[in-house]
C-alpha positions, -999 to 999 in steps of 0.1 A, spaced: 356 -238 -93 346 -240 -130 381 -253 -139 378 -279 -110 345 -293 -123 358 -294 -158 389 -314 -150 370 -336 -125 344 -346 -150 369 -350 -178 390 -373 -157 362 -396 -146 347 -397 -181 380 -413 -192 381 -440 -165 364 -467 -187 387 -458 -216 419 -458 -196 413 -487 -171 425 -521 -183 432 -555 -167 469 -546 -169 473 -510 -179 508 -513 -193 518 -549 -200 556 -549 -200 574 -577 -218 599 -579 -189 605 -566 -154 612 -529 -154 629 -506 -129 603 -478 -125 624 -456 -102 632 -421 -114 661 -419 -138 678 -387 -147 693 -380 -181 716 -353 -193 694 -323 -202 691 -320 -240 672 -296 -262 662 -324 -286 662 -361 -285 673 -383 -314 653 -382 -346 622 -404 -344 616 -433 -368 587 -430 -391 568 -459 -375 555 -457 -339 564 -486 -316 538 -514 -314 515 -511 -284 528 -543 -268 562 -527 -267 551 -498 -246 566 -498 -210 564 -474 -181 596 -458 -193 577 -444 -223 559 -420 -200 584 -393 -195 582 -362 -172 604 -333 -181 613 -305 -157 620 -268 -164 657 -276 -162 651 -303 -188 659 -332 -165 639 -362 -175 623 -388 -152 600 -417 -159 565 -421 -143 570 -440 -111 540 -461 -100 559 -480 -72 551 -477 -35 581 -466 -15 588 -448 18 598 -417 -3 563 -417 -18 549 -417 18 570 -386 26 557 -368 -5 520 -377 0 511 -343 13 496 -310 3 528 -299 -15 534 -333 -31 571 -331 -21 592 -341 9 585 -315 37 613 -326 60 627 -290 64 592 -275 68 568 -272 98 531 -270 87 504 -251 104 473 -267 119 453 -264 87 460 -275 51 469 -246 29 484 -224 57 520 -213 58 550 -236 65 576 -224 90 612 -231 81 633 -258 98 661 -254 74 673 -228 49 689 -230 15 705 -198 1 711 -210 -34 685 -192 -56 680 -193 -93 661 -160 -93 680 -129 -105 652 -105 -96 630 -98 -66 596 -115 -62 563 -100 -51 567 -110 -14 541 -126 9 564 -157 8 547 -175 36 516 -179 14 534 -191 -17 540 -227 -7 513 -239 -31 520 -214 -59 534 -230 -90 563 -210 -103 576 -216 -138 602 -239 -124 575 -261 -109 557 -268 -141 562 -303 -156 561 -312 -193 554 -346 -207 563 -370 -235 540 -400 -233 533 -430 -255 496 -430 -249 472 -408 -229 479 -409 -192 461 -394 -162 472 -389 -126 447 -384 -98 457 -373 -63 431 -372 -36 434 -366 2 410 -356 30 416 -323 47 403 -308 81 365 -304 82 343 -296 53 366 -300 24 389 -322 2 421 -320 -17 422 -331 -54 450 -327 -79 440 -341 -113 463 -342 -143 455 -355 -179 483 -359 -204 477 -368 -240 492 -365 -275 484 -364 -312 517 -380 -320 549 -390 -301 562 -355 -309 533 -333 -298 521 -337 -262 496 -318 -241 486 -318 -205 458 -301 -185 457 -301 -147 438 -286 -118 447 -287 -81 419 -275 -59 411 -278 -22 391 -264 6 395 -270 44 376 -253 72 402 -262 99 398 -270 136 401 -234 149 378 -204 144 381 -184 112 408 -206 98 394 -216 64 417 -220 34 411 -228 -2 429 -226 -35 427 -234 -72 457 -240 -95 450 -245 -132 479 -255 -155 480 -265 -191 512 -274 -211 524 -284 -245 557 -300 -256 565 -303 -293 595 -315 -315 594 -316 -353 600 -348 -371 634 -337 -384 644 -325 -349 652 -289 -359 625 -271 -340 613 -277 -304 588 -259 -283 573 -260 -248 548 -237 -233 524 -234 -204 496 -213 -190 489 -211 -153 460 -194 -135 461 -196 -97 443 -182 -67 450 -188 -30 426 -176 -3 429 -177 35 410 -165 64 435 -149 88 427 -153 125 459 -139 138 466 -168 161 454 -176 196 449 -146 220 455 -167 252 476 -197 240 489 -205 275 454 -206 291 434 -221 262 460 -244 247 490 -252 268 470 -257 300 453 -287 286 419 -275 299 393 -300 285 369 -271 279 391 -261 249 398 -296 236 372 -286 210 396 -261 193 368 -240 179 362 -227 214 397 -211 216 397 -173 212 415 -160 181 427 -125 174 407 -117 142 374 -128 129 371 -106 98 406 -106 81 415 -125 49 443 -127 24 444 -136 -13 470 -143 -39 460 -143 -76 483 -149 -105 483 -156 -142 513 -166 -163 520 -173 -200 553 -191 -207 570 -200 -240 604 -215 -247 614 -226 -282 645 -233 -303 653 -236 -340 684 -254 -350 701 -238 -380 726 -266 -383 720 -302 -372 743 -331 -380 739 -367 -370 764 -395 -365 767 -417 -396 758 -450 -378 729 -437 -356 703 -410 -352 722 -394 -323 730 -358 -327 766 -349 -333 767 -312 -339 740 -284 -339 737 -247 -338 704 -231 -329 687 -199 -319 662 -198 -291 637 -175 -275 621 -176 -240 591 -155 -230 574 -152 -197 546 -128 -188 530 -129 -154 505 -108 -134 501 -113 -97 487 -95 -67 486 -100 -29 456 -85 -10 449 -83 27 414 -72 38 399 -65 72 364 -52 79 372 -36 112 408 -23 119 425 -38 150 450 -21 172 472 -52 171 487 -37 140 486 -1 152 467 29 141 448 28 108 446 55 82 412 45 68 386 18 74 380 -9 62 415 -22 56 420 -30 19 457 -35 11 467 -47 -23 502 -50 -38 504 -58 -76 532 -69 -98 534 -73 -136 565 -87 -152 576 -96 -187 608 -115 -194 623 -120 -229 655 -139 -236 672 -145 -269 699 -172 -269 723 -189 -293 732 -225 -285 760 -247 -299 762 -284 -292 789 -309 -301 791 -344 -289 828 -339 -280 828 -303 -268 795 -302 -250 766 -277 -250 773 -240 -248 746 -213 -247 749 -175 -247 719 -153 -240 707 -117 -235 675 -109 -217 652 -80 -210 631 -79 -178 603 -54 -174 586 -49 -141 558 -28 -127 552 -32 -89 524 -8 -78 497 3 -53 466 24 -60 476 55 -40 504 78 -30 510 83 7 525 114 24 534 107 61 532 131 91 567 144 83 558 153 47 578 123 33 561 109 2 559 71 -3 554 65 -40 529 42 -55 551 21 -78 585 8 -88 588 4 -125 617 -2 -148 637 -24 -171 667 -47 -165 691 -60 -192 713 -90 -185 737 -113 -203 743 -149 -195 759 -182 -204 754 -219 -198 778 -248 -203 773 -285 -200 795 -315 -208 795 -352 -200 829 -370 -201 824 -407 -193 815 -407 -156 819 -369 -152 792 -343 -157 800 -306 -157 774 -278 -155 778 -241 -152 755 -210 -155 763 -173 -151 742 -141 -154 753 -105 -152 730 -75 -150 741 -48 -175 716 -21 -165 689 -16 -139 687 -13 -101 673 -47 -90 695 -74 -104 732 -80 -98 749 -112 -108 745 -150 -104 768 -180 -108 763 -217 -104 788 -245 -112 788 -282 -104 808 -313 -112 795 -348 -105 812 -382 -110 796 -416 -111 820 -439 -93 798 -468 -103 761 -476 -105 758 -473 -67 780 -443 -59 779 -407 -71 796 -376 -58 789 -339 -66 807 -307 -58 790 -274 -65 796 -237 -59 771 -208 -62 770 -170 -57 744 -143 -63 738 -106 -58 703 -90 -60 679 -67 -42 655 -82 -17 618 -88 -26 596 -59 -36 577 -58 -3 610 -50 15 616 -21 -9 582 -5 -10 550 -12 8 517 7 14 490 -3 39 459 12 54 478 6 87 501 35 95 531 14 106 532 -6 74 543 20 50 579 23 38 603 30 9 637 14 11 649 12 -25 677 37 -20 686 26 16 689 -12 12 719 -28 -4 719 -59 -25 720 -93 -7 752 -111 -16 753 -149 -11 782 -173 -17 783 -210 -10 798 -244 -15 781 -278 -14 791 -314 -15 768 -344 -21 774 -381 -18 747 -405 -31 755 -441 -22 733 -472 -19 758 -486 5 768 -456 27 737 -435 24 732 -399 11 753 -371 26 749 -334 19 773 -307 34 768 -270 25 784 -238 37 770 -204 29 779 -168 36 754 -140 34 761 -103 34 733 -77 38 708 -104 49 673 -89 48 645 -99 71 613 -87 88 617 -80 125 610 -58 154 627 -24 149 647 -14 181 638 22 176 601 17 180 586 11 214 561 -18 219 529 -6 234 505 -30 252 482 -48 229 503 -37 199 529 -65 198 532 -65 160 530 -27 154 567 -24 151 573 -51 124 594 -36 96 620 -47 70 655 -47 83 690 -54 69 719 -69 87 752 -52 81 774 -80 93 781 -112 74 765 -144 87 776 -180 80 754 -210 77 765 -246 78 742 -275 71 749 -312 72 722 -337 62 725 -374 61 700 -401 51 703 -439 53 680 -468 53 687 -501 71 668 -533 60 663 -566 78 641 -590 59 607 -573 54 615 -546 80 633 -513 73 644 -483 93 647 -451 73 666 -422 89 672 -386 80 692 -363 103 701 -326 97 725 -305 117 727 -267 113 749 -240 127 747 -202 122 776 -179 130 764 -143 133 772 -111 151 735 -104 158 708 -131 161 689 -125 128 686 -160 115 671 -187 137 670 -224 128 669 -255 149 703 -271 155 691 -307 149 661 -320 129 655 -358 126 630 -381 110 630 -419 116 606 -444 101 603 -480 111 581 -499 86 572 -533 73 567 -541 35 553 -573 20 531 -586 -8 498 -599 5 467 -617 -9 488 -638 -33 507 -608 -45 475 -590 -55 485 -561 -32 517 -547 -19 515 -533 17 536 -509 37 529 -500 73 549 -483 100 555 -454 124 574 -421 116 590 -400 143 599 -364 135 617 -341 160 636 -308 161 654 -291 189 639 -259 205 648 -226 189 635 -191 185 609 -200 159 599 -173 135 565 -157 141 539 -151 115 525 -118 104 492 -122 86 490 -87 73 522 -91 52 519 -128 47 555 -131 60 574 -147 88 594 -124 110 622 -127 135 615 -130 172 640 -138 199 617 -139 230 602 -174 229 618 -207 222 596 -234 207 601 -270 195 616 -300 214 585 -321 210 580 -354 191 555 -359 162 545 -395 157 525 -407 127 512 -442 120 505 -452 84 492 -481 63 498 -478 26 489 -503 -1 494 -506 -39 470 -524 -62 481 -524 -98 486 -486 -106 467 -474 -75 484 -463 -42 462 -461 -12 472 -441 19 459 -441 54 476 -421 82 470 -413 119 488 -379 121 504 -368 153 487 -395 173 508 -389 204 491 -354 209 463 -372 226 486 -383 255 514 -356 255 517 -321 267 500 -293 247 533 -276 238 534 -282 201 536 -251 180 542 -243 143 548 -206 152 542 -184 183 504 -185 190 498 -209 161 496 -245 174 505 -275 153 476 -299 143 461 -323 168 456 -361 163 437 -367 131 431 -397 107 434 -388 70 433 -410 39 435 -408 2 450 -422 -30 471 -417 -61 457 -433 -92 472 -435 -127 453 -445 -158 467 -454 -192 449 -459 -225 
C-alpha cells in the first residue's frame, strides 16, 4: 500500500501542473490511432535543438513494447476502448471472468503459440494480472505525461492504475506506475486484492551508438479462496429469493487463501561498434553492435488453510502451509548486424539458471522420496532476422537448447504484405518443444494427494502451427489458425484413483496425453456503420480433433455491439452508448482448483449457452474518457444458469463506472 499512496499523491500533486485549456494544441488534425513501425534498436540521430513546444503533437508520445513495436498514445474514444476498459486493460473476448474482480478467468479460446522456451512457476489461473517482462511498456515522450485509470469494483474497494512518464531530455525517459485494487465481492470469503509496482527507463545516446532499457517490477496478488458453492443447484440455480443476497449462499471454505509475490529486475542494452548514416539524411544505413540482456526474478505461490478440509483428501500436517518458490536468472549475449538493404540479423547465446524449490523432503508410504527442488542451468543459441521490402515485412526467430533438461527448441516466422493502406495480409508459422510448467514436474503439499515428481516420466510438449491474418477496412479482420500438439499436459482426474464421497477433487493430478490433438480456430471481426449508428461483430469458431477428450473449448463464441456515437453540447463532448451481447455455446467448462491455482479438465458437466448483455454510456471530454456500464443486466430477468466454472457463478447485474485521464505538461 505504501507504493499505492506514493503514486496516488504524486499523480494528483501534478494535476495543476499538467492540466491546461488544451493539453496538446496540434497545428492540424491528427490521426491518433495506434500506428506500428518496424522494430528498430535505435531511431535516427536527433538534432541538437529540441522541437518548439507548439510543434508537439500526440504522435510525440510514443509507447514501446518489449518486442520494440512502437505505438502512439491514443486519447480517442472508440468501441475497442470499451472492450479494453476492464481489470486486465485488454480485450477479454476469449476469457470468461469470475464473479469478483481479480479472480481467475476461464478460457473460451486457446492459442498454442508461446514465446517462452522454459517452464513457468505454475498457478496460471491466478496470473492474469501479473506483469511479465513482455507486458512492460517503455516510453519516449516529448513532455511529462500521466495516465490515470479508475474503475469501481464489487463492494468495499476500487481499482486504480496510475502511470507517470517523464524525461530529462528526449533521449532519457522514465516511468513509474502502480496498479492496486481491492474488492470484497458478493459471495462469502471472496475478497481479492493486488499491487503491481513498475518503474522503467529508456535511454539513447546523442550519437545513437548506445541504447538501454530497463525495468523493476514488484507484485503481489492475494485472494481468499472459498472453493465455490457447496449447493449450487439449491442456492443458485433454483432462483430462491432467500439467496438473492449472494452472501447467504454456502461456500466450501472460509479459511483458505492464496498469494503470489514476485520481484523482477530487467536490463537490455546495446552498443554499436560501427554505425554509418546515409549521406543525405540521419537515417541509419549500416551498423554492427553487441548487446546484453539480463533478467532476474524471484517468485513464490502460497496456499494457506487454517483447518484442513477432506475435500482435498487426507492432510499430512495442520494447518496447511503450501509454498512453491522459483528463482531464475537469464543472461543473453548477442551480436546484431543491420543494413538498410539486407535487413537486421541477430545471433545470440543465453544461459538460464533456475531454482524451483520447497522447504521439505517428502517420503511417501511406499518409501518413494519426493525431492524438495529442481535446480539447473540451460544453455541455448538463437537467431533473429527482420527485413522490410517495400510492402513486404519478413520476421523470423529461432532458439535451440544446447544443454539442460527443460528447454527444447522454438521457431517463429512470419511474412506480411500491405496491399494498400486499407488491406494487409500476414502468414506465419510456429513450432516449439519444451517441458511443462514446474508444478507439473514437481509439487509438494500438506495434502497427501498433491505430492508428485514427474521430471523423468513426462515428455516435452511439442507444438506446431500455421496462421493466416487478413486486416481490411473494407472486408473486416479474419484470422485462421491450425495447431497440432503432442504430449499435451493438463490437470485432470486420474482414472486410477477412486472418487470418494465428499472428496471430489482428491484425485486431481498432472496428466499427459500420448495422442496428438489438432486445434482449428477461425475468428472474424467486422463493423457496419449507418450514419451515427454502428454494429460491431466478432465471431470465433473452434474445433478440436482428439482421440481422448482432454481439451475442451466452446465451438462458437460471439460478441455483438450495437451503439450510437455523436458529438454533443456543441462538440464539447463526444458520446458513445449502446448494448453488447456476448454468448458462447455450452461445453465441458474447466473446473477450478484453488489449492493449485489451476484449472483442470472435467467432462461431467456442460456449462454455457447463456447470453450476457451489457449497456454502456461512454463520453470523452478533451483528454478524459468517462465510462458507465450496467453489466449483465439481463441476469435480473433470466434463469440462474450462468457460470464461469463449475460451482463458480458468473457475476450478477451491477452498475460500474470509472474513467481514463491523461495529463500533459
